[in-house]
N, C-alpha and C positions, 0 to 999 in steps of 0.2 A: 433331661428331666422326664419323669414318668408321664406318659400320654394321658393326662386326666382330661376332664371336660371343662369347658369354659362357657360363659354366657356370651351370646352373640345376637345381633339383630340382622335379619336377612329378608329378602323377598324372593318369591318363586316364579314370577312372571313379569312381563312388561305391564306398566300402568298401575293404577290403584292408589298412588300417592302414599301418604302416611298411613292410611288405613290398611294397606297391604303389607306393612312391615310386621315381621313375626319375631318373637323372642324365642330363642332356642338354646339348648345345651349341646354343644358340638365338641368334637375332639380338639385339643390344643394342637395347632399345626407343627410339623417337624421342619426345621430349617435344612435346606439342601446346600450343596456346595456354593460358597459365595454369599450365603444368606445369614440373617440374624433373626432370632426369635426375640420379640420385644414384649414386655409386660407394659401395656399401654396405660398412660396417665392422662392423655387428652387426645382428642381427634377433632379436626375442623371440617365443617361442611362447606362445599362449594356448589355453585349452580350446576356444574357438570354432573355432580352426583345424582341429583334428581332428574336431570335430562337423560342420563343413561336409563334410569328406571322408566322414563316416559317413552323410551324407544328411539331417541333421535340418532343413536349410533348402531341400531340393529342392522344386520345380524352380527356385527363385529363385537359389540359389547353388550352385556357381559359375555365372557367366554362360555359360561355355563350357569345353570340354575341348580339349586338355590344359590343366591349371590349375597355376600356380606359387603355392603357398599362402603365408600369413603377411603381416600388415599392419603390424607395428610395427618400425620400422627407424631406424637412425642411420647417417650417412655424410657424404660430401663431394659438393657439387654439381659436376658436370662440364659441364653444359649447361643453359641456361634457354630456355624456350619464349617465344613472342611474348606481350607484355603483362605479363611478370613484371618488377616494379620493385624489389622489396625484397630480392632475392637476386642473387648473381653466382657465377660459377665460382670454386671454391676455398673457399666458405663451408661450415663444418661445421654440420650440422643434425640435428634429430630430426623424424620425419614418421610419419603414419599413412596407409597406402595404402587404396584402396577394396577392400572385401571382395569385390565382384563381379569385380574384375580381379586382386586379390592381387599377388604379385610379389616378396615379401620373401626367399624362399629362392633368391637369385641374386646374382650379382656386381654387377649394376646393376638399378635399378628406377626407375619413373616415379612421382612424387608430385605431388599438387596443391599449388600454392604456398599455397592457403588452409588447408591442414592441415599445414603445415611451419613449424617455428620454429628460430631460431638456437640452436646448441649452444655454450656458452662453453667455454674450455679446461678449466675446473674439472670439467666433466661428461664422463666417458669415453663412448665409443660404446656400450659394453654397458650402462652406467647409464642413458643416454638412451633406448636401444631398449626398455628395460623399461617405460617410462612410458605410451605412448599409450593402449592399450585398458584395461589394468589400472588405471593411475593415474587416467585420466579417469573410469572407471566409479566408482572409490572417491570421487573428487571430486564427481561428480554426485549420488551416493547421499547423501552427507553434506550438501552445500550446498543442492541444489535440492529433494531429497525430504525429508530429515530436518530441514532448516532450521538446520544448524550454521553459525555464523559462524567461519571459520578464523582470523580476527584476534583471537579471544578476547573479543569484545565482547558476545556473546550470553549469555543466562542459562545456568547450568550444566545440562547434560543428562546422563542416564545412557544410554550406548550399549552394545549388545551386538554383537560382531562374530564371526560363526561362520567356521570355517576361516581363522583369523587368520594362519596361517603361509603361506598361499597367495599367489598373485600379486596379486589384488585386496585380500585381507585385510591383507597386510603394509603396503600403502599406507594402507588405511582406518584402521588403528590409529594410524599416525603423524600422519595428517591430523586425525583426531578429537582427538588430544591438543593440536594447535595451537588447537583451538576451545573450550577451557575445558570439556571433557567428562570424565566418569568412564567409563573404558572397561573393560568386562568382555569377555574373549575366550575362544574355544574353539579347541583344537588337539590334536594328539597329544601323548602324554607326552614324547617326545623333543624336542619343540619348545617346551616351556613356558618355559625360560629365554630362548630366542631371542625369543619374543613379549614377554616381560617387558622385554627389552632395547630393544624398539621403543617402550615407554612404557605398555603395558597396565597398569592398576591391579590387575586380578584376572584370573587365567588358569585355565580349567577344562580338565581332560583329558576330552575328549568321550566316552571309554569308561567313565568312572566314573558311578555313579548320579546324582550332582549335575550332572555334565557333560552327561549324556544328557538330564536334565531342564532344563538351561539355567539352573539356579538360581544367582543371584549369591551368593557367599560372605558378602557384607555385607548380604544381604536386600533389595537395591535392586530396584525395578521399572524396566523399561527404557522410555525415551521413544521409542527407535527401535532396531530390529535391522537391521544391515547383513548380510544373509544371503548369505554367499559359498559355503557348502558346496554341493556337487553332490548329495550324498545327500539324500533326501527327509526332511524333518522336518515332522510334521503340525502343523496349526494348533492342535490341542489341547495341544501342548507349548509353543508360543509364548504362547498367550493368558493363562495364569495369571501369567506373568512380566512382562506389559506394564503400564505405567501406564494411567490412565484413558483417555488419548488416544494410547496407544502405537501404533506402526506397524511392520510387518515389511516391509522393502524386499528383495524377492526378485530377485537378480541373474541367476538362471538359471531363470526361471519355466517350469512345466510345466502340464499340464491341471488338476492338483489346485490349483495356485496360482490359475489363472484362475477356477476354480469358487468358491474361497474369496473371491477379490476381488469377484466378482459378488454373492455372498450378503451380504457385508458392506456393499456399496453399496445393495443392495435393502432391507436391514433398517436402514439408517442407523446402523450400528454406529460407535461412536467409536473402537474398536480396529479397525485396518484392515490388510489385506495388500495391498501395492502391487507388482505386477510392474514391472520397470524395464528399459527398453532404453537403451543408451548413446547419448547425443546428443553426438557429439564436436565440440568447439569449439577453434579455434586459440588463442584468448586463454587458455583454461584450460590447454592444454598448455604454453603459454609460462609461465604462472604456476607450473606444476609444475617445469619445467626450472629456473626461477629459485630455487625452494625447494631443489632439489638443489645448485645453485651455492652457495647461502647456508649449506649444511650443515644445513638444517631437515628434509630429506627424503632418505631413502636408498633406492636400489634394492638389495634383497638378492638376489644372484645365486646360484641353486642350482648351476648347472653351465654349462660352456661346451663347445661342440662345433664341430669344423670343418665347413664346408659339405659336404666330401667324406664326412662321416659323419652327415649330417642324420637318417638313419634312427634313430640312437641317441637323438637329442634328441626325435624324434617319438614313439618308443616310450616314453620316459621321461615325456613329457607325458601320454600316454594312460593310463599306469599310475597317474597322479595321485599319484606319489611326490614330485614336486618341490614344495617349499614356497614357491617364488618363481619368477619368470620364467626360462625356459631360454633362454640366449642363444646364438645360432649365428653366429659370426664368418664373414663372407662373403669374406674374402681367402683364396684357396686355399692360398697359401704361408704364410699367417700362422696356423699351427695352434695352437689354444688348448686349455686343459685339459678333461678329460672327467670328472673326479672331482667329487663333491659338496663344495663349499666352504662351511663353516659359519661365516659371519662374524657377529660380535655375540653369540656364546655362548662360554662357557668351554670351550676346546678341549683343555685339558690332560687327559691320559689317553685321548684319542680317538686313532684311527689315521689315518695318512696314507700316501699312495703315495710311495715313494722308490726310487731306483736306487742300488745299492751293489755292492761287490765284496769277497770274503772272503779273498783271497790275492793275492800278487804275480803279475803276468803275466795272460795270457788275452785282452787287448785287448777288443774289443766283446763277444766271446762270454763274457767273464768277468763282465760286468755282470748283476746280478740285480734283478728287480722284486719289491719286497716291500711289505707293509703293516707299518709300525712306529709306535710311539707318537709323537705330536707332542711335540717337545722342550719342556722347561720352562726359561724364562729365569732366569738367576741375577740377583743384585741390580743389576748394571750391564749387563745384556743387554736386547736387544730381540727379541721374537718376531715374525717376518714371515710373512705369507702371500706366498709367492714368486710373482711374476707373470712374471719372466724370469730366466734364469741364463745366464751366458756361459762357454764353454769356453776354456781356454788350454792350450798344449802342456804346461805344468807339470802339469796334471791327469793326463794319460795317462803322463807320465814318472814320476810318483809310483807309479802302478799298475804300471809296468814294473819298478820296484824301483831306480830310479837314485838314490834318496835313502834306501835302506834302510841301517841299521835306524831312522833318525830319523823317517821318514814312510812310511806313516801311523802315527799314534800307536798305533792298535789296529785290529783287524779285528772285524766287517765295517766298511768305510769308505764313507761317502757322499761322493763327490767333488764338486768345483766350489766356488769361493770367491767368484765375482762374481755378485751378485744385485741385483734391484730388486723392490720389492713394497710391501705395505701393512702397517703396524704393527698387530698385533692384541692384543699384550700387552707390558707393559714391566716390568722389574725395579724393586725398591723404590728403588734409588738413581738411576734414570734421571730426568733433569730436562728434557731438551730434546725429548722425543718423547712422543706419546700415541697411543692406538689411533685408526686412521683416517688417520694421516699417511702420505703416499707418500714412499718413500726409495730411495736407492741405498746399498749396503753391500758391504764386503769381509769375508768370513768368515775366521776363523783357519785357515790351511792345515793346521794340526795336527789340527783337528777336522773340517774340511770340513762338508758338509751342503747344498750348493746344489742338487743334483739331487733335489729333494723338493718337496712342496707347501708345507711350512713349514720355516723355518730360524731359528736363533738367531745374532744378530750382536752384537758389542760396540758400545755407544753411541759409543765413541771413533772407530770406523771406519764409522759410519752417518751419512749426510747427507741433508738434505731434498731431495726431487725435485719441482721445480716442474711445473705442468701442461704446460708447453711441452716437457718432456723425457719421452718415452715410456719404458715399462719396458724395452723391448728396447734402446733407445739408451743408457739409463742403465746397464744391466747390462754393457754392453761396456766400461765405463770403468775399473773398479778396478785389476786387475793390469796390463792392457796400457797404459791411459792413465797410471797412476802411474809405470810403468816408463819410458815415453817422457819424462814430465815430469822424473823424477829424473835420467835420463841427460843431458838437455839443460841443465837448470838447475844441478844440483849437480856433475855430472861434466864437462860441456862449458862451463859458465859462461855460458850464454845467458840473457839477460834477455828474458822473453817479452813485455814491454811495448815492446820495440824501442828501449830507452834505452841499450843497451850502448855503451861508449866505444870509440873506435878504428875500425879498418877493419871492413868487413862480413865476418863469419865465413863460411867455406865449410864446409858440412856434407854428408857423404855418409850416406845412409840405405840400408842393404842390406835386402832383402826388404821393400820399402816398401809392398807391397800387403797385408801380413799384419797381424795384430792390433796389435802394438806399432808396426810401421813406418808404418801409415797415420795413426796419431796423431802419431808423431814428425815426419812431413812437415808436417802442419798446424801443430803447435806451433812448429816451427823457423821457419816463415814468419811467425808472429806476432812472432818475435824478430829480424826484419830480417836474415835470413841468406840466402845463396845455397845452394839445396838441389839436390844431385845425388842421384838415387835409382836403385836397381836393382830389377827385377822381371821376371816373365815377359812375353813379347810380348803376351799377351792382356790384360794389366793396365796396359799403358803409358798408355792413354787415361785410365783411372781415376786413376792416380797423378798424371798431369799436372793432372787436375781438382782434386786436393787441394792444388795449389800448387807442385809440384816444378818447378824451372827447367830441369833436364835429367834425362832418364830413359833408362837403359841396359837393354837386354835382356841379362840375365845369361848367356844362352847364346851371345852373340856374342863374338868375340875381345876387343873393347874392354870389353864388359860383364864378362867373366871377369877381365880385368885391372884392372877398377875405374877405368878412365881417364876423367877428366872430358872431355866433348866440347869444352869451352872451354879445356882445358889447365890448369885450376885445381888447386892442391894443397889438401888438406883440413885444416882446423884440427881437426876432430873427425869421427869415423866412429861413427854409431849402428848398431852391428853386430847386426842382428836375424836374420841367416841363420846357417848353420853350415858348418863344413868349409872355411873360407878361411884359408890359412896366413899368418903374419906377413909372409913374404917378398912376398906380393901387396899387402898394405897399405903397407908401408914406403916404396916409391918414390913413392907417391901422397900421402904426408903432408907438410905443411909442416914447418918446422924444429922446432916444438914441438907437432906434431900428436899426437893420441891416438886410440886405438881403444877405444871403450867397448863391451865385449862383454856383452850382456844375458843370454846363456846360456853362461857360461864353462865350458869343459871342461878336461881335463888340459893340453892344448896351450896354451890361453890362460893358465892359471895359471903354467906354466913360463915363457912369454914375459914375463908380468908380473914374475916373480921375477928373471929375467935383466936386464930393463930397469931394475928398481929397484936391483939390486946394482951395475950398471955406470953408474948415474947418467945413463942415456940421456935425451935430450930428447924423443925420440919414445917414447911409452909405450903399453902395453897395460893397460887398466883394467877388471878384472872388476867387474861390477855386481851387487850384492845388494840387492834391493828392500827399502826401509824405508818401508812405507806410512804416510801421515799423513792424518788426517781433514781438515785444512785444505786440503791439496792436492787431495783428492778433491772437496771442496766447490768449489774453484776450477775444476776441470774441468767439473763439472756446470753451473756458471754460464756457462762458455764455450759449452757446448752450448745452453743457454737463449738466449744472445745470438746464436746462429748463427755463432759464430767457430770452432767445432769440431763435427765430426759423426762419428758412429759409422757406418762402412760395414758393413752387415749382409750377410754372405755368404749365409746361409740360416737358416731357422727350423724347429725340430722340436718335436713334442709330447714330453712326458716319456715317453709310451708308446713312442716311437721313439728313445730316447736312444742306443741302439746305433748307429744310422745317423749321428747327430751325432758320436759318439765316433770312428767309423771315418773320417769326413771330417776331423776334427782330426788324427788320426794320419797321414792321407794327406799333409797338409802343404801343400795348394794352395788353401786358403781365401782368398778376397779379403775382408779385413776380419774380422768376428767371426761366430762360429757361436753361435746363440741357441737355448736350450731353454726352452720355456714350459710349466711344470707344469700 
């Protein structure tokens, strides 16, 4: 690829913390022999990253300044160097970069093929990026140093894991439980339930007397301690809790650790303290990725930050408040959440970030950012951690008061109905979903709730989202996709499998580059129709790429008159625009043609009534969406099969929901506007 510039975050000297990070445009690196150029999708921070900046490894690391930090990444291969045989452009991978060269806080990075593994669709970029240093450190400590067999064939051992809610610790707990061990763990009080959910048999609050003394509640002695805490715990605290040949594996050794190590060696002590350095191996990383794929290992993500705000992630990592890897997505336009997401714990009664409004009107300035309780699912509800929400014109029209007094049902109101995410809790009567399932859902418009970190949806309007369908592409589907589907299949009578009888139908889709329109074009082409479409001049190429046979610029005379360039009359019009009178449609319709108005106003309703009363063959048909779970499931499967795609206009973080709201009101989005909480 041509050596263009990329966005990167770097520092020029030791020290300075987050404040010394600089955003720069630098050349995209060139892969050498045995290397791969990756387009990064996610990077994960480790304590070692900011320790290098602090100077703990000077003068060895970094090898030179300026330095782009971070080594744990996931992304897509865009170029391969000489001699690389096992990878090709387009492959999704997880990789660990060289500490001396770094490179993870950037849009592109070079990785050695020898430390890169394939990432299957079941493993997201963020989940994969968390694995390399933290996962491999936990794996090495348990298997090579402690001697735990992760297939469960070894004798049962008693393991203590300190700082078990942290990056290495959370992997160590899960891996240890695969190996027929009894796990005691330490963490802060707020993370006890979380660590239990990972499989720990006993969990100690490290601030209590027993926690500080590392005493097992069941009185067990430890065969091995995987010591992940950064705070110094003296050997005198460990020793009385160890079995006769117990060992402490120190993952962040300091001078005191080395002194104790030497003394124990010199005195031939059976109880030992072992400083450990991670020895990263590709086959072990591949093993961990496959455990994630199989659902036997999870990456618990504390928070996500855009590359443009990498300083926040850096500061959070240095404060040591994160209990799991801090993931930094590397697509500048793909802005992801910055709130702490607590997966795997009971989240009821906790607070979440949401965007709401408290009265009609106000537009973007009427939106308020608030911390509100995470909702509780009723018996047939599903509680989702929202990964993406999609805006529709309906959302701001409700705010404007166009459906008062029916909607919203009450104030304050959290808008947005179209979401995709992960199930974290289900109601008592829910049968088809369980925590951890990825889904697409439509929220009841009366209650709303999509512009938030968590939302409640009905099981009946929630469908499984396969790995091939991203959260953003799934979130675009519910209202817009179902509206297009209903208009074509129920109102226009189009069979989307192309089996319709008789002549090929001629369909006109107005505003074909919009949310409903771009789905309508694609679905109509599945039904063996001839599609004429209208849009603005800048979107003609996009609409043609969706399959439209003829595309009109709505600002030209023929476009304004809706005249087919081939002189065809329309059997049906999927009318996604506004402000076009019946007199413009009528001469372009065939004898039994109908205009299906997806946003009917007073004029449409009057035309509908007149045509019905006069038994006219040409009809105006107002459409009211009746969402059905089976239809949403059908659309998701089409996306999975590559027969339907969501065109994404833009993505915004929840913290910038006002900008997304304003863009939707502006009315010139190409495809869908996505908000990612």
